[in-house]
C-alpha positions as CSV (number, residue, x, y, z in Angstrom):
1,M,-0.3,0.1,0.4
2,N,1.3,3.1,-0.9
3,T,-0.9,5.4,1.5
4,T,0.2,6.7,4.7
5,P,-0.8,5.9,8.3
6,Q,-1.5,9.3,8.8
7,L,-4.1,10.0,5.7
8,I,-5.6,6.5,6.7
9,N,-7.2,6.9,10.5
10,Q,-5.8,9.2,12.8
11,E,-7.4,7.9,15.3
12,E,-5.1,4.8,15.9
13,P,-1.5,4.8,16.7
14,P,1.1,4.2,14.0
15,E,2.4,0.8,15.3
16,K,-1.3,-0.1,15.3
17,L,-2.0,0.6,12.2
18,N,0.8,-1.2,10.6
19,Q,-1.1,-4.1,12.2
20,Y,-4.4,-3.3,10.8
21,F,-2.3,-3.0,7.3
22,D,-0.6,-6.1,7.6
23,L,-3.5,-8.1,8.6
24,I,-5.3,-6.4,5.2
25,D,-2.7,-7.8,3.5
26,K,-2.4,-10.9,4.9
27,L,-6.4,-11.4,4.3
28,L,-6.2,-10.2,0.7
29,N,-3.2,-12.4,-0.1
30,C,-4.4,-15.4,1.6
31,P,-5.7,-18.3,-0.5
32,N,-9.9,-18.0,-1.2
33,G,-11.5,-19.6,2.4
34,Q,-8.7,-19.3,4.3
35,E,-9.5,-16.0,5.9
36,P,-11.2,-17.2,9.1
37,E,-7.8,-18.9,10.1
38,V,-6.0,-15.8,9.6
39,L,-8.5,-13.9,11.5
40,E,-8.0,-16.3,13.7
41,E,-4.6,-16.2,14.2
42,N,-5.1,-12.7,15.1
43,L,-7.3,-11.8,17.5
44,E,-6.2,-9.3,19.1
45,L,-6.2,-7.4,16.1
46,L,-10.2,-7.6,16.1
47,D,-11.6,-4.5,16.8
48,A,-13.4,-1.6,15.6
49,G,-10.1,0.5,14.8
50,L,-9.7,-2.6,12.3
51,I,-13.2,-2.7,10.8
52,R,-12.6,1.7,10.4
53,T,-9.2,1.1,8.6
54,M,-10.6,-2.0,6.2
55,L,-13.3,0.1,4.7
56,R,-10.7,3.1,4.2
57,V,-8.4,1.1,2.6
58,S,-11.6,-0.4,0.5
59,A,-12.2,3.4,-0.3
60,I,-8.7,3.9,-1.4
61,F,-9.3,0.8,-3.7
62,V,-12.0,2.4,-5.4
63,H,-9.9,5.2,-6.4
64,E,-7.1,2.9,-7.8
65,N,-9.8,1.0,-9.6
66,N,-9.7,-1.6,-7.5
67,S,-13.3,-2.8,-6.8
68,E,-12.5,-6.0,-6.8
69,G,-10.3,-6.1,-3.1
70,A,-12.2,-2.8,-2.1
71,E,-15.3,-5.1,-2.2
72,F,-13.6,-8.2,-0.3
73,L,-12.5,-5.9,2.2
74,V,-16.3,-4.2,2.5
75,H,-17.3,-7.7,2.8
76,V,-14.5,-9.1,6.2
77,A,-15.2,-6.0,7.5
78,R,-19.2,-6.4,7.4
79,E,-19.0,-9.9,8.4
80,L,-16.4,-9.0,11.4
81,S,-18.9,-6.2,12.9
82,K,-21.5,-8.3,13.1
83,Q,-19.3,-10.7,14.8
84,L,-18.4,-8.1,17.4
85,G,-21.7,-6.7,17.4
86,L,-20.9,-3.4,16.0
87,Y,-23.4,-4.2,12.9
88,P,-27.1,-2.8,13.5
89,E,-29.6,-5.1,13.5
90,I,-32.5,-4.0,11.1
91,P,-35.5,-5.7,11.8
92,A,-37.2,-7.2,8.6
93,K,-40.7,-5.6,7.7
94,E,-43.7,-7.5,8.0
């Protein structure tokens, strides 16, 4: 990634951002279906900061015409948000 941490997420310390970036790189480069194992190996990084960083990186990917990478990160961030209880439950209409 050619982005600087201070432009991505000013709420997180630089060392934490680098850990998030490393995890995002691992997710992007792991074999299809191995994402849960990668996340399991990095439980200490699974938090709202990671989700914010993933969404901001996905926005950069969109601007760099990497829609596949952006969609992947949004999907992972959404699923992770649900598992962490950060994703709002919208009741189904009857």
